[in-house]
All heavy atoms as a GROMACS GRO file, in nm:
protein
  605
    1MET      N    1   2.840   6.913  11.116
    1MET     CA    2   2.923   7.026  11.080
    1MET      C    3   3.047   6.973  11.008
    1MET      O    4   3.112   6.881  11.055
    1MET     CB    5   2.961   7.103  11.207
    1MET     CG    6   3.060   7.214  11.184
    1MET     SD    7   3.106   7.304  11.333
    1MET     CE    8   2.966   7.411  11.350
    2SER      N    9   3.080   7.036  10.897
    2SER     CA   10   3.199   6.993  10.823
    2SER      C   11   3.325   7.045  10.891
    2SER      O   12   3.320   7.137  10.972
    2SER     CB   13   3.193   7.044  10.679
    2SER     OG   14   3.221   7.183  10.676
    3SER      N   15   3.437   6.988  10.856
    3SER     CA   16   3.565   7.033  10.911
    3SER      C   17   3.591   7.179  10.876
    3SER      O   18   3.642   7.255  10.959
    3SER     CB   19   3.679   6.946  10.857
    3SER     OG   20   3.664   6.813  10.899
    4VAL      N   21   3.553   7.219  10.756
    4VAL     CA   22   3.573   7.358  10.714
    4VAL      C   23   3.488   7.450  10.802
    4VAL      O   24   3.536   7.554  10.851
    4VAL     CB   25   3.539   7.377  10.565
    4VAL    CG1   26   3.539   7.524  10.525
    4VAL    CG2   27   3.636   7.298  10.478
    5ASP      N   28   3.363   7.414  10.824
    5ASP     CA   29   3.275   7.496  10.908
    5ASP      C   30   3.329   7.504  11.051
    5ASP      O   31   3.327   7.610  11.114
    5ASP     CB   32   3.133   7.440  10.911
    5ASP     CG   33   3.062   7.452  10.777
    5ASP    OD1   34   3.089   7.549  10.704
    5ASP    OD2   35   2.980   7.364  10.747
    6HIS      N   36   3.374   7.390  11.100
    6HIS     CA   37   3.426   7.386  11.238
    6HIS      C   38   3.551   7.474  11.250
    6HIS      O   39   3.564   7.552  11.345
    6HIS     CB   40   3.456   7.241  11.276
    6HIS     CG   41   3.489   7.223  11.420
    6HIS    ND1   42   3.400   7.252  11.521
    6HIS    CD2   43   3.602   7.179  11.480
    6HIS    CE1   44   3.457   7.226  11.638
    6HIS    NE2   45   3.580   7.183  11.615
    7ALA      N   46   3.642   7.462  11.155
    7ALA     CA   47   3.763   7.544  11.158
    7ALA      C   48   3.728   7.692  11.150
    7ALA      O   49   3.784   7.774  11.222
    7ALA     CB   50   3.856   7.504  11.044
    8ALA      N   51   3.633   7.726  11.063
    8ALA     CA   52   3.592   7.866  11.050
    8ALA      C   53   3.533   7.918  11.180
    8ALA      O   54   3.562   8.031  11.222
    8ALA     CB   55   3.491   7.881  10.935
    9GLU      N   56   3.453   7.838  11.244
    9GLU     CA   57   3.394   7.879  11.372
    9GLU      C   58   3.502   7.903  11.476
    9GLU      O   59   3.496   8.000  11.552
    9GLU     CB   60   3.298   7.771  11.421
    9GLU     CG   61   3.228   7.806  11.550
    9GLU     CD   62   3.131   7.699  11.594
    9GLU    OE1   63   3.058   7.647  11.510
    9GLU    OE2   64   3.131   7.668  11.715
   10LEU      N   65   3.603   7.819  11.478
   10LEU     CA   66   3.709   7.831  11.578
   10LEU      C   67   3.798   7.953  11.558
   10LEU      O   68   3.848   8.010  11.654
   10LEU     CB   69   3.794   7.704  11.580
   10LEU     CG   70   3.727   7.579  11.637
   10LEU    CD1   71   3.812   7.456  11.608
   10LEU    CD2   72   3.703   7.595  11.786
   11VAL      N   73   3.819   7.992  11.432
   11VAL     CA   74   3.911   8.103  11.405
   11VAL      C   75   3.840   8.237  11.385
   11VAL      O   76   3.906   8.339  11.365
   11VAL     CB   77   4.005   8.075  11.286
   11VAL    CG1   78   4.092   7.955  11.311
   11VAL    CG2   79   3.928   8.062  11.156
   12GLY      N   80   3.708   8.237  11.388
   12GLY     CA   81   3.637   8.364  11.378
   12GLY      C   82   3.570   8.391  11.246
   12GLY      O   83   3.542   8.506  11.213
   13GLY      N   84   3.547   8.289  11.168
   13GLY     CA   85   3.472   8.306  11.044
   13GLY      C   86   3.545   8.256  10.921
   13GLY      O   87   3.662   8.220  10.925
   14TYR      N   88   3.470   8.257  10.811
   14TYR     CA   89   3.524   8.205  10.686
   14TYR      C   90   3.635   8.294  10.631
   14TYR      O   91   3.733   8.244  10.576
   14TYR     CB   92   3.412   8.189  10.583
   14TYR     CG   93   3.309   8.087  10.626
   14TYR    CD1   94   3.186   8.126  10.677
   14TYR    CD2   95   3.338   7.951  10.620
   14TYR    CE1   96   3.093   8.032  10.719
   14TYR    CE2   97   3.246   7.857  10.662
   14TYR     CZ   98   3.124   7.898  10.712
   14TYR     OH   99   3.033   7.804  10.755
   15GLU      N  100   3.621   8.422  10.648
   15GLU     CA  101   3.725   8.514  10.601
   15GLU      C  102   3.855   8.490  10.677
   15GLU      O  103   3.963   8.482  10.617
   15GLU     CB  104   3.681   8.659  10.617
   15GLU     CG  105   3.781   8.758  10.561
   15GLU     CD  106   3.731   8.902  10.569
   15GLU    OE1  107   3.613   8.926  10.599
   15GLU    OE2  108   3.815   8.990  10.545
   16ALA      N  109   3.845   8.476  10.810
   16ALA     CA  110   3.964   8.450  10.892
   16ALA      C  111   4.028   8.317  10.854
   16ALA      O  112   4.151   8.307  10.849
   16ALA     CB  113   3.927   8.452  11.040
   17LEU      N  114   3.946   8.217  10.827
   17LEU     CA  115   4.002   8.086  10.786
   17LEU      C  116   4.071   8.099  10.652
   17LEU      O  117   4.182   8.046  10.634
   17LEU     CB  118   3.892   7.980  10.781
   17LEU     CG  119   3.939   7.840  10.741
   17LEU    CD1  120   4.044   7.786  10.837
   17LEU    CD2  121   3.820   7.744  10.733
   18GLY      N  122   4.010   8.170  10.560
   18GLY     CA  123   4.073   8.190  10.430
   18GLY      C  124   4.208   8.260  10.442
   18GLY      O  125   4.306   8.220  10.378
   19GLN      N  126   4.214   8.362  10.527
   19GLN     CA  127   4.341   8.432  10.548
   19GLN      C  128   4.444   8.339  10.607
   19GLN      O  129   4.561   8.340  10.567
   19GLN     CB  130   4.319   8.552  10.639
   19GLN     CG  131   4.242   8.664  10.573
   19GLN     CD  132   4.207   8.776  10.670
   19GLN    OE1  133   4.225   8.764  10.790
   19GLN    NE2  134   4.156   8.885  10.616
   20ARG      N  135   4.402   8.258  10.702
   20ARG     CA  136   4.495   8.166  10.768
   20ARG      C  137   4.548   8.061  10.670
   20ARG      O  138   4.663   8.019  10.680
   20ARG     CB  139   4.424   8.100  10.885
   20ARG     CG  140   4.513   8.022  10.974
   20ARG     CD  141   4.485   8.051  11.118
   20ARG     NE  142   4.547   7.951  11.201
   20ARG     CZ  143   4.507   7.920  11.321
   20ARG    NH1  144   4.405   7.980  11.375
   20ARG    NH2  145   4.570   7.830  11.391
   21LEU      N  146   4.462   8.020  10.576
   21LEU     CA  147   4.502   7.918  10.478
   21LEU      C  148   4.564   7.978  10.352
   21LEU      O  149   4.617   7.906  10.268
   21LEU     CB  150   4.380   7.833  10.438
   21LEU     CG  151   4.315   7.752  10.549
   21LEU    CD1  152   4.187   7.688  10.498
   21LEU    CD2  153   4.410   7.648  10.604
   22GLY      N  154   4.554   8.110  10.338
   22GLY     CA  155   4.609   8.175  10.220
   22GLY      C  156   4.524   8.156  10.096
   22GLY      O  157   4.577   8.148   9.984
   23VAL      N  158   4.391   8.148  10.116
   23VAL     CA  159   4.298   8.133  10.003
   23VAL      C  160   4.189   8.238  10.014
   23VAL      O  161   4.170   8.300  10.118
   23VAL     CB  162   4.236   7.992   9.998
   23VAL    CG1  163   4.344   7.886   9.982
   23VAL    CG2  164   4.152   7.963  10.121
   24ARG      N  165   4.114   8.255   9.907
   24ARG     CA  166   4.005   8.352   9.906
   24ARG      C  167   3.888   8.302   9.991
   24ARG      O  168   3.862   8.182  10.000
   24ARG     CB  169   3.955   8.376   9.763
   24ARG     CG  170   4.058   8.443   9.674
   24ARG     CD  171   4.010   8.459   9.529
   24ARG     NE  172   3.973   8.328   9.473
   24ARG     CZ  173   3.853   8.299   9.425
   24ARG    NH1  174   3.758   8.388   9.422
   24ARG    NH2  175   3.827   8.179   9.379
   25THR      N  176   3.816   8.395  10.050
   25THR     CA  177   3.699   8.362  10.131
   25THR      C  178   3.597   8.284  10.048
   25THR      O  179   3.534   8.190  10.098
   25THR     CB  180   3.634   8.490  10.187
   25THR    OG1  181   3.732   8.562  10.262
   25THR    CG2  182   3.515   8.459  10.275
   26GLU      N  183   3.580   8.323   9.922
   26GLU     CA  184   3.484   8.255   9.834
   26GLU      C  185   3.517   8.107   9.820
   26GLU      O  186   3.428   8.023   9.813
   26GLU     CB  187   3.481   8.322   9.696
   26GLU     CG  188   3.427   8.462   9.696
   26GLU     CD  189   3.529   8.568   9.740
   26GLU    OE1  190   3.650   8.537   9.752
   26GLU    OE2  191   3.487   8.682   9.766
   27GLN      N  192   3.646   8.076   9.815
   27GLN     CA  193   3.688   7.937   9.803
   27GLN      C  194   3.649   7.859   9.929
   27GLN      O  195   3.599   7.748   9.920
   27GLN     CB  196   3.838   7.931   9.779
   27GLN     CG  197   3.886   7.800   9.726
   27GLN     CD  198   4.032   7.808   9.681
   27GLN    OE1  199   4.100   7.909   9.697
   27GLN    NE2  200   4.080   7.700   9.624
   28VAL      N  201   3.670   7.921  10.044
   28VAL     CA  202   3.633   7.857  10.170
   28VAL      C  203   3.482   7.834  10.174
   28VAL      O  204   3.435   7.727  10.216
   28VAL     CB  205   3.679   7.942  10.291
   28VAL    CG1  206   3.632   7.881  10.422
   28VAL    CG2  207   3.830   7.958  10.292
   29MET      N  208   3.406   7.933  10.130
   29MET     CA  209   3.260   7.919  10.127
   29MET      C  210   3.217   7.806  10.034
   29MET      O  211   3.125   7.730  10.067
   29MET     CB  212   3.195   8.051  10.084
   29MET     CG  213   3.214   8.165  10.182
   29MET     SD  214   3.138   8.135  10.342
   29MET     CE  215   2.968   8.121  10.296
   30ASP      N  216   3.282   7.795   9.920
   30ASP     CA  217   3.251   7.685   9.826
   30ASP      C  218   3.276   7.550   9.892
   30ASP      O  219   3.197   7.457   9.876
   30ASP     CB  220   3.333   7.698   9.698
   30ASP     CG  221   3.285   7.810   9.607
   30ASP    OD1  222   3.176   7.866   9.631
   30ASP    OD2  223   3.359   7.844   9.512
   31TRP      N  224   3.385   7.538   9.967
   31TRP     CA  225   3.413   7.412  10.038
   31TRP      C  226   3.303   7.385  10.140
   31TRP      O  227   3.255   7.274  10.153
   31TRP     CB  228   3.546   7.418  10.111
   31TRP     CG  229   3.667   7.437  10.027
   31TRP    CD1  230   3.682   7.404   9.895
   31TRP    CD2  231   3.791   7.494  10.068
   31TRP    NE1  232   3.808   7.436   9.853
   31TRP    CE2  233   3.878   7.492   9.957
   31TRP    CE3  234   3.838   7.546  10.187
   31TRP    CZ2  235   4.008   7.539   9.962
   31TRP    CZ3  236   3.967   7.593  10.193
   31TRP    CH2  237   4.051   7.590  10.081
   32SER      N  238   3.266   7.489  10.212
   32SER     CA  239   3.165   7.476  10.316
   32SER      C  240   3.031   7.431  10.258
   32SER      O  241   2.960   7.350  10.319
   32SER     CB  242   3.148   7.609  10.390
   32SER     OG  243   3.043   7.602  10.482
   33LEU      N  244   2.998   7.484  10.142
   33LEU     CA  245   2.870   7.450  10.078
   33LEU      C  246   2.876   7.316  10.005
   33LEU      O  247   2.774   7.269   9.956
   33LEU     CB  248   2.830   7.562   9.980
   33LEU     CG  249   2.800   7.696  10.045
   33LEU    CD1  250   2.785   7.804   9.938
   33LEU    CD2  251   2.675   7.687  10.131
   34GLY      N  252   2.995   7.258   9.996
   34GLY     CA  253   3.010   7.130   9.926
   34GLY      C  254   3.013   7.143   9.776
   34GLY      O  255   2.996   7.043   9.705
   35LEU      N  256   3.033   7.264   9.726
   35LEU     CA  257   3.038   7.284   9.581
   35LEU      C  258   3.166   7.226   9.522
   35LEU      O  259   3.165   7.177   9.408
   35LEU     CB  260   3.026   7.432   9.547
   35LEU     CG  261   2.898   7.502   9.597
   35LEU    CD1  262   2.902   7.650   9.565
   35LEU    CD2  263   2.776   7.435   9.536
   36VAL      N  264   3.274   7.237   9.596
   36VAL     CA  265   3.403   7.178   9.560
   36VAL      C  266   3.468   7.130   9.688
   36VAL      O  267   3.426   7.166   9.798
   36VAL     CB  268   3.497   7.279   9.488
   36VAL    CG1  269   3.443   7.318   9.353
   36VAL    CG2  270   3.519   7.401   9.573
   37SER      N  271   3.569   7.049   9.673
   37SER     CA  272   3.642   7.000   9.790
   37SER      C  273   3.784   7.056   9.788
   37SER      O  274   3.844   7.069   9.681
   37SER     CB  275   3.650   6.848   9.789
   37SER     OG  276   3.521   6.793   9.800
   38PRO      N  277   3.837   7.087   9.906
   38PRO     CA  278   3.976   7.132   9.910
   38PRO      C  279   4.069   7.016   9.873
   38PRO      O  280   4.033   6.899   9.891
   38PRO     CB  281   3.996   7.175  10.055
   38PRO     CG  282   3.893   7.101  10.133
   38PRO     CD  283   3.778   7.080  10.040
   39ASN      N  284   4.187   7.049   9.821
   39ASN     CA  285   4.282   6.941   9.793
   39ASN      C  286   4.330   6.881   9.925
   39ASN      O  287   4.304   6.935  10.032
   39ASN     CB  288   4.397   6.991   9.705
   39ASN     CG  289   4.481   7.097   9.773
   39ASN    OD1  290   4.508   7.090   9.892
   39ASN    ND2  291   4.524   7.196   9.696
   40THR      N  292   4.395   6.769   9.917
   40THR     CA  293   4.435   6.695  10.037
   40THR      C  294   4.524   6.778  10.128
   40THR      O  295   4.505   6.779  10.250
   40THR     CB  296   4.508   6.565   9.998
   40THR    OG1  297   4.420   6.488   9.914
   40THR    CG2  298   4.545   6.483  10.119
   41ALA      N  299   4.620   6.850  10.072
   41ALA     CA  300   4.710   6.931  10.155
   41ALA      C  301   4.632   7.039  10.229
   41ALA      O  302   4.655   7.061  10.349
   41ALA     CB  303   4.819   6.994  10.068
   42THR      N  304   4.538   7.103  10.162
   42THR     CA  305   4.459   7.208  10.226
   42THR      C  306   4.370   7.148  10.334
   42THR      O  307   4.354   7.207  10.442
   42THR     CB  308   4.376   7.284  10.123
   42THR    OG1  309   4.464   7.339  10.024
   42THR    CG2  310   4.296   7.396  10.187
   43LEU      N  311   4.312   7.033  10.307
   43LEU     CA  312   4.228   6.968  10.408
   43LEU      C  313   4.311   6.935  10.532
   43LEU      O  314   4.264   6.953  10.645
   43LEU     CB  315   4.164   6.842  10.352
   43LEU     CG  316   4.072   6.767  10.448
   43LEU    CD1  317   3.960   6.855  10.499
   43LEU    CD2  318   4.018   6.642  10.383
   44LEU      N  319   4.434   6.893  10.512
   44LEU     CA  320   4.521   6.866  10.627
   44LEU      C  321   4.550   6.995  10.704
   44LEU      O  322   4.555   6.993  10.828
   44LEU     CB  323   4.650   6.799  10.582
   44LEU     CG  324   4.634   6.655  10.532
   44LEU    CD1  325   4.766   6.603  10.476
   44LEU    CD2  326   4.581   6.564  10.641
   45PHE      N  327   4.565   7.107  10.633
   45PHE     CA  328   4.584   7.235  10.700
   45PHE      C  329   4.459   7.273  10.780
   45PHE      O  330   4.467   7.325  10.891
   45PHE     CB  331   4.619   7.346  10.602
   45PHE     CG  332   4.762   7.347  10.559
   45PHE    CD1  333   4.796   7.336  10.425
   45PHE    CD2  334   4.865   7.361  10.652
   45PHE    CE1  335   4.929   7.337  10.385
   45PHE    CE2  336   4.998   7.363  10.613
   45PHE     CZ  337   5.030   7.350  10.479
   46VAL      N  338   4.341   7.246  10.723
   46VAL     CA  339   4.215   7.273  10.794
   46VAL      C  340   4.209   7.192  10.923
   46VAL      O  341   4.176   7.244  11.030
   46VAL     CB  342   4.093   7.242  10.704
   46VAL    CG1  343   3.963   7.242  10.784
   46VAL    CG2  344   4.085   7.342  10.588
   47LEU      N  345   4.245   7.065  10.914
   47LEU     CA  346   4.245   6.980  11.034
   47LEU      C  347   4.348   7.027  11.135
   47LEU      O  348   4.324   7.023  11.256
   47LEU     CB  349   4.270   6.834  10.993
   47LEU     CG  350   4.161   6.772  10.905
   47LEU    CD1  351   4.202   6.631  10.863
   47LEU    CD2  352   4.027   6.772  10.975
   48ASP      N  353   4.462   7.076  11.086
   48ASP     CA  354   4.564   7.130  11.176
   48ASP      C  355   4.513   7.254  11.248
   48ASP      O  356   4.538   7.272  11.368
   48ASP     CB  357   4.691   7.162  11.096
   48ASP     CG  358   4.807   7.198  11.186
   48ASP    OD1  359   4.837   7.121  11.279
   48ASP    OD2  360   4.868   7.305  11.164
   49VAL      N  361   4.441   7.338  11.178
   49VAL     CA  362   4.381   7.457  11.240
   49VAL      C  363   4.287   7.414  11.352
   49VAL      O  364   4.290   7.469  11.463
   49VAL     CB  365   4.306   7.543  11.136
   49VAL    CG1  366   4.215   7.646  11.203
   49VAL    CG2  367   4.404   7.610  11.042
   50ILE      N  368   4.205   7.314  11.326
   50ILE     CA  369   4.112   7.264  11.428
   50ILE      C  370   4.189   7.213  11.549
   50ILE      O  371   4.155   7.245  11.664
   50ILE     CB  372   4.021   7.153  11.370
   50ILE    CG1  373   3.926   7.213  11.265
   50ILE    CG2  374   3.942   7.084  11.482
   50ILE    CD1  375   3.850   7.109  11.185
   51MET      N  376   4.293   7.138  11.526
   51MET     CA  377   4.371   7.084  11.637
   51MET      C  378   4.438   7.196  11.716
   51MET      O  379   4.437   7.194  11.840
   51MET     CB  380   4.476   6.985  11.585
   51MET     CG  381   4.414   6.855  11.537
   51MET     SD  382   4.535   6.738  11.473
   51MET     CE  383   4.638   6.712  11.613
   52GLN      N  384   4.496   7.294  11.649
   52GLN     CA  385   4.562   7.406  11.718
   52GLN      C  386   4.463   7.484  11.803
   52GLN      O  387   4.491   7.516  11.918
   52GLN     CB  388   4.628   7.500  11.616
   52GLN     CG  389   4.750   7.445  11.549
   52GLN     CD  390   4.801   7.538  11.439
   52GLN    OE1  391   4.755   7.651  11.425
   52GLN    NE2  392   4.895   7.489  11.361
   53GLU      N  393   4.348   7.513  11.747
   53GLU     CA  394   4.248   7.591  11.819
   53GLU      C  395   4.188   7.510  11.935
   53GLU      O  396   4.160   7.566  12.041
   53GLU     CB  397   4.138   7.640  11.724
   53GLU     CG  398   4.188   7.738  11.620
   53GLU     CD  399   4.253   7.862  11.680
   53GLU    OE1  400   4.200   7.919  11.776
   53GLU    OE2  401   4.359   7.904  11.627
   54ALA      N  402   4.172   7.380  11.916
   54ALA     CA  403   4.122   7.295  12.024
   54ALA      C  404   4.222   7.291  12.140
   54ALA      O  405   4.182   7.292  12.256
   54ALA     CB  406   4.093   7.155  11.972
   55GLN      N  407   4.350   7.289  12.107
   55GLN     CA  408   4.452   7.290  12.212
   55GLN      C  409   4.448   7.421  12.289
   55GLN      O  410   4.461   7.422  12.411
   55GLN     CB  411   4.591   7.268  12.151
   55GLN     CG  412   4.618   7.127  12.108
   55GLN     CD  413   4.751   7.112  12.038
   55GLN    OE1  414   4.812   7.209  11.992
   55GLN    NE2  415   4.798   6.988  12.028
   56LYS      N  416   4.428   7.533  12.219
   56LYS     CA  417   4.417   7.662  12.286
   56LYS      C  418   4.298   7.662  12.382
   56LYS      O  419   4.308   7.710  12.495
   56LYS     CB  420   4.400   7.775  12.185
   56LYS     CG  421   4.523   7.810  12.107
   56LYS     CD  422   4.490   7.923  12.011
   56LYS     CE  423   4.598   7.948  11.911
   56LYS     NZ  424   4.560   8.051  11.812
   57LEU      N  425   4.185   7.609  12.334
   57LEU     CA  426   4.065   7.605  12.418
   57LEU      C  427   4.087   7.515  12.538
   57LEU      O  428   4.042   7.545  12.649
   57LEU     CB  429   3.945   7.557  12.337
   57LEU     CG  430   3.892   7.655  12.232
   57LEU    CD1  431   3.787   7.587  12.146
   57LEU    CD2  432   3.837   7.780  12.297
   58SER      N  433   4.156   7.404  12.518
   58SER     CA  434   4.182   7.311  12.627
   58SER      C  435   4.270   7.376  12.733
   58SER      O  436   4.244   7.365  12.853
   58SER     CB  437   4.250   7.185  12.573
   58SER     OG  438   4.280   7.097  12.678
   59ARG      N  439   4.375   7.446  12.689
   59ARG     CA  440   4.462   7.516  12.784
   59ARG      C  441   4.386   7.625  12.858
   59ARG      O  442   4.404   7.645  12.978
   59ARG     CB  443   4.583   7.576  12.711
   59ARG     CG  444   4.686   7.471  12.671
   59ARG     CD  445   4.816   7.534  12.624
   59ARG     NE  446   4.804   7.615  12.505
   59ARG     CZ  447   4.824   7.573  12.381
   59ARG    NH1  448   4.860   7.448  12.361
   59ARG    NH2  449   4.810   7.654  12.279
   60ALA      N  450   4.298   7.694  12.788
   60ALA     CA  451   4.219   7.799  12.852
   60ALA      C  452   4.124   7.739  12.955
   60ALA      O  453   4.106   7.796  13.063
   60ALA     CB  454   4.140   7.877  12.747
   61ALA      N  455   4.067   7.623  12.926
   61ALA     CA  456   3.977   7.558  13.020
   61ALA      C  457   4.052   7.515  13.146
   61ALA      O  458   4.001   7.529  13.257
   61ALA     CB  459   3.910   7.438  12.954
   62VAL      N  460   4.172   7.464  13.128
   62VAL     CA  461   4.254   7.423  13.243
   62VAL      C  462   4.289   7.546  13.327
   62VAL      O  463   4.278   7.543  13.451
   62VAL     CB  464   4.382   7.349  13.197
   62VAL    CG1  465   4.480   7.332  13.312
   62VAL    CG2  466   4.346   7.214  13.137
   63ALA      N  467   4.328   7.654  13.263
   63ALA     CA  468   4.362   7.777  13.335
   63ALA      C  469   4.240   7.830  13.409
   63ALA      O  470   4.251   7.875  13.524
   63ALA     CB  471   4.415   7.882  13.238
   64PHE      N  472   4.124   7.824  13.346
   64PHE     CA  473   4.002   7.870  13.410
   64PHE      C  474   3.970   7.786  13.533
   64PHE      O  475   3.933   7.838  13.638
   64PHE     CB  476   3.886   7.864  13.310
   64PHE     CG  477   3.757   7.918  13.362
   64PHE    CD1  478   3.737   8.054  13.374
   64PHE    CD2  479   3.655   7.833  13.401
   64PHE    CE1  480   3.618   8.105  13.423
   64PHE    CE2  481   3.536   7.882  13.450
   64PHE     CZ  482   3.517   8.019  13.461
   65GLU      N  483   3.987   7.656  13.522
   65GLU     CA  484   3.962   7.565  13.635
   65GLU      C  485   4.059   7.595  13.749
   65GLU      O  486   4.019   7.601  13.866
   65GLU     CB  487   3.977   7.420  13.590
   65GLU     CG  488   3.962   7.318  13.702
   65GLU     CD  489   3.825   7.318  13.768
   65GLU    OE1  490   3.726   7.351  13.701
   65GLU    OE2  491   3.818   7.284  13.888
   66LEU      N  492   4.186   7.613  13.718
   66LEU     CA  493   4.284   7.644  13.821
   66LEU      C  494   4.254   7.779  13.888
   66LEU      O  495   4.266   7.792  14.010
   66LEU     CB  496   4.425   7.646  13.761
   66LEU     CG  497   4.481   7.509  13.721
   66LEU    CD1  498   4.614   7.526  13.649
   66LEU    CD2  499   4.495   7.418  13.840
   67ALA      N  500   4.214   7.876  13.809
   67ALA     CA  501   4.179   8.006  13.865
   67ALA      C  502   4.060   7.993  13.959
   67ALA      O  503   4.056   8.056  14.066
   67ALA     CB  504   4.149   8.105  13.754
   68GLY      N  505   3.964   7.911  13.923
   68GLY     CA  506   3.849   7.887  14.009
   68GLY      C  507   3.889   7.824  14.140
   68GLY      O  508   3.837   7.858  14.247
   69GLN      N  509   3.982   7.729  14.134
   69GLN     CA  510   4.031   7.664  14.256
   69GLN      C  511   4.104   7.763  14.346
   69GLN      O  512   4.085   7.763  14.468
   69GLN     CB  513   4.122   7.547  14.220
   69GLN     CG  514   4.050   7.431  14.156
   69GLN     CD  515   4.145   7.323  14.107
   69GLN    OE1  516   4.264   7.327  14.133
   69GLN    NE2  517   4.090   7.226  14.035
   70VAL      N  518   4.186   7.849  14.286
   70VAL     CA  519   4.259   7.949  14.364
   70VAL      C  520   4.161   8.047  14.428
   70VAL      O  521   4.174   8.082  14.545
   70VAL     CB  522   4.360   8.024  14.274
   70VAL    CG1  523   4.416   8.148  14.343
   70VAL    CG2  524   4.472   7.930  14.232
   71LEU      N  525   4.062   8.088  14.353
   71LEU     CA  526   3.961   8.181  14.405
   71LEU      C  527   3.883   8.117  14.520
   71LEU      O  528   3.860   8.181  14.624
   71LEU     CB  529   3.866   8.224  14.294
   71LEU     CG  530   3.758   8.325  14.330
   71LEU    CD1  531   3.821   8.453  14.383
   71LEU    CD2  532   3.671   8.356  14.210
   72ALA      N  533   3.844   7.992  14.505
   72ALA     CA  534   3.772   7.922  14.611
   72ALA      C  535   3.858   7.910  14.736
   72ALA      O  536   3.810   7.930  14.849
   72ALA     CB  537   3.728   7.784  14.563
   73LYS      N  538   3.985   7.880  14.718
   73LYS     CA  539   4.076   7.868  14.832
   73LYS      C  540   4.093   8.003  14.901
   73LYS      O  541   4.094   8.011  15.024
   73LYS     CB  542   4.211   7.814  14.785
   73LYS     CG  543   4.306   7.782  14.896
   73LYS     CD  544   4.432   7.716  14.844
   73LYS     CE  545   4.525   7.679  14.958
   73LYS     NZ  546   4.644   7.610  14.911
   74ALA      N  547   4.105   8.110  14.823
   74ALA     CA  548   4.119   8.244  14.881
   74ALA      C  549   3.993   8.284  14.958
   74ALA      O  550   4.002   8.340  15.067
   74ALA     CB  551   4.148   8.345  14.770
   75ARG      N  552   3.877   8.250  14.903
   75ARG     CA  553   3.752   8.281  14.974
   75ARG      C  554   3.744   8.204  15.105
   75ARG      O  555   3.703   8.258  15.208
   75ARG     CB  556   3.633   8.246  14.886
   75ARG     CG  557   3.608   8.344  14.776
   75ARG     CD  558   3.486   8.308  14.697
   75ARG     NE  559   3.466   8.404  14.588
   75ARG     CZ  560   3.404   8.375  14.478
   75ARG    NH1  561   3.356   8.253  14.456
   75ARG    NH2  562   3.389   8.467  14.384
   76HIS      N  563   3.783   8.078  15.099
   76HIS     CA  564   3.781   7.994  15.218
   76HIS      C  565   3.877   8.048  15.323
   76HIS      O  566   3.844   8.055  15.442
   76HIS     CB  567   3.817   7.849  15.182
   76HIS     CG  568   3.818   7.756  15.300
   76HIS    ND1  569   3.703   7.721  15.367
   76HIS    CD2  570   3.921   7.696  15.365
   76HIS    CE1  571   3.736   7.641  15.467
   76HIS    NE2  572   3.867   7.623  15.467
   77SER      N  573   3.996   8.090  15.281
   77SER     CA  574   4.095   8.146  15.372
   77SER      C  575   4.048   8.275  15.435
   77SER      O  576   4.070   8.300  15.553
   77SER     CB  577   4.228   8.169  15.300
   77SER     OG  578   4.284   8.047  15.259
   78SER      N  579   3.981   8.360  15.356
   78SER     CA  580   3.936   8.489  15.408
   78SER      C  581   3.821   8.471  15.507
   78SER      O  582   3.807   8.548  15.601
   78SER     CB  583   3.896   8.583  15.296
   78SER     OG  584   3.778   8.537  15.232
   79LYS      N  585   3.741   8.367  15.490
   79LYS     CA  586   3.632   8.339  15.585
   79LYS      C  587   3.687   8.282  15.715
   79LYS      O  588   3.629   8.302  15.820
   79LYS     CB  589   3.532   8.242  15.522
   79LYS     CG  590   3.449   8.303  15.414
   79LYS     CD  591   3.351   8.204  15.357
   79LYS     CE  592   3.271   8.265  15.242
   79LYS     NZ  593   3.178   8.168  15.185
   80ALA      N  594   3.800   8.212  15.707
   80ALA     CA  595   3.858   8.149  15.824
   80ALA      C  596   3.925   8.252  15.916
   80ALA      O  597   3.945   8.227  16.033
   80ALA     CB  598   3.960   8.044  15.784
   81THR      N  599   3.960   8.367  15.863
   81THR     CA  600   4.027   8.470  15.945
   81THR      C  601   3.932   8.572  16.000
   81THR      O  602   3.823   8.586  15.975
   81THR     CB  603   4.137   8.542  15.864
   81THR    OG1  604   4.077   8.602  15.750
   81THR    CG2  605   4.246   8.449  15.826
   0.00000   0.00000   0.00000
């Protein structure tokens, strides 16, 4: 999977990625298909999008894990009473 495809998947599609980068959806699709390459600055923005979205997912995973621990503790406490 290319960086452009990965970024598009993380933000909800090629149109959403284009909006986030301030470019046309067609341009994003051309990058994805390998017809042209984004300039260096745009590629760095694509990588930044990936990093930002990965951080969001990581925080969500941690929150989900903590919520699971709290729920397990509450279940254990309710069984003990």
